[in-house]
C-alpha positions as CSV (number, residue, x, y, z in Angstrom):
1,M,0.0,0.0,0.0
2,E,1.3,3.4,-0.9
3,R,-1.7,5.8,-0.6
4,V,-1.4,9.6,-0.8
5,T,-3.2,11.8,1.7
6,L,-3.7,15.6,1.2
7,F,-4.4,17.7,4.2
8,G,-4.5,21.4,4.7
9,W,-6.4,24.6,4.9
10,L,-7.8,27.4,2.7
11,D,-8.7,30.9,4.0
12,F,-11.4,33.1,2.7
13,E,-11.1,36.2,5.0
14,G,-14.5,37.8,5.6
15,K,-16.3,35.2,3.5
16,D,-19.0,32.7,4.4
17,V,-17.1,29.4,4.0
18,T,-20.3,27.3,4.4
19,A,-21.8,29.1,1.4
20,I,-18.7,28.6,-0.6
21,L,-18.7,24.9,0.2
22,R,-22.4,24.6,-0.8
23,G,-21.5,26.2,-4.1
24,A,-18.8,23.6,-4.7
25,T,-20.9,20.4,-4.1
26,H,-21.3,20.0,-7.9
27,L,-17.5,19.6,-8.1
28,I,-16.9,17.7,-4.9
29,A,-19.5,15.0,-5.4
30,P,-18.3,13.7,-8.8
31,T,-14.7,13.7,-7.6
32,Y,-15.6,10.7,-5.4
33,E,-16.3,8.8,-8.6
34,E,-12.8,9.4,-10.0
35,P,-10.6,6.3,-10.1
36,G,-8.5,6.0,-7.0
37,C,-10.4,8.5,-4.9
38,I,-10.9,7.2,-1.4
39,H,-11.9,10.4,0.5
40,Y,-12.5,13.9,-0.7
41,V,-13.7,15.9,2.2
42,W,-14.0,19.7,2.4
43,T,-15.4,21.3,5.6
44,A,-15.7,24.7,7.4
45,D,-13.6,25.2,10.5
46,P,-16.1,25.4,13.4
47,V,-13.9,27.9,15.3
48,Q,-11.8,29.9,12.8
49,Q,-14.2,31.9,10.7
50,G,-13.2,32.0,7.0
51,R,-11.1,28.8,7.2
52,M,-11.9,25.7,5.2
53,W,-10.2,22.3,5.7
54,V,-9.3,19.9,3.0
55,F,-8.8,16.1,3.4
56,E,-8.2,13.9,0.5
57,E,-7.0,10.3,0.2
58,W,-6.0,8.6,-3.0
59,E,-5.1,5.0,-3.8
60,S,-1.8,6.0,-5.5
61,V,0.4,8.8,-6.8
62,Q,-1.0,8.0,-10.2
63,S,-4.6,8.4,-9.2
64,L,-3.7,11.8,-7.6
65,T,-1.8,12.7,-10.8
66,D,-4.8,11.9,-12.9
67,H,-7.1,14.0,-10.7
68,L,-4.7,17.0,-10.8
69,A,-4.6,16.8,-14.6
70,G,-8.4,16.5,-14.9
71,P,-11.2,19.0,-15.4
72,L,-12.8,18.8,-11.9
73,Y,-9.5,19.9,-10.3
74,R,-9.2,22.9,-12.6
75,Q,-12.8,23.9,-12.1
76,M,-12.5,23.6,-8.3
77,A,-9.3,25.7,-8.3
78,D,-11.0,28.4,-10.5
79,Y,-14.0,28.4,-8.3
80,L,-12.0,28.8,-5.1
81,F,-10.0,31.7,-6.5
82,A,-13.2,33.3,-7.8
83,S,-14.7,32.9,-4.3
84,G,-12.0,35.1,-2.8
85,M,-9.5,32.7,-1.4
86,T,-6.9,34.7,0.6
87,G,-4.4,32.0,1.6
88,A,-3.8,28.3,1.5
89,E,-1.5,25.5,2.7
90,V,-2.2,22.0,1.5
91,D,0.4,19.3,1.9
92,K,0.6,15.7,0.6
93,Y,1.8,12.7,2.5
94,R,2.9,9.3,1.3
95,V,1.2,6.7,3.5
96,V,3.2,3.6,3.8
97,Q,1.5,2.2,7.0
98,K,-2.0,2.5,8.3
99,Q,-3.4,1.3,11.6
100,G,-6.3,2.1,13.8
101,V,-5.7,4.3,16.8
102,Y,-7.2,1.8,19.2
103,D,-5.5,-1.6,19.9
104,G,-7.4,-4.9,20.5
105,E,-8.0,-3.9,24.1
106,G,-9.6,-0.6,23.1
107,T,-6.6,1.5,24.3
108,P,-5.7,4.5,22.2
109,R,-2.0,4.2,21.1
110,A,0.3,6.6,19.2
111,D,2.8,3.9,18.3
112,F,2.4,1.4,15.5
113,F,2.0,-2.0,17.1
């Protein structure tokens, strides 16, 4: 397994992020149907007004490459800029190991066991 996870934030200073997200559902929903898309979650921060969080998970680097070269990505980027995005930081992570937080006894653990 070598999944790719994207995680980060987008800022829309003085804007209603919930409304911006509602306006993007026609781009978010079909992305779930793209080959290799596991998660594609966009949400408003409940505390920091104007901040949107992005979480994506892709089966492979190739599936992310295909998404980034596709029309939904370009349309989403154009939409976000047109909506007044004032800042962003989204990073990608290569996932080589995945495990639940809770062990067999129900104890939360930070280590990989």
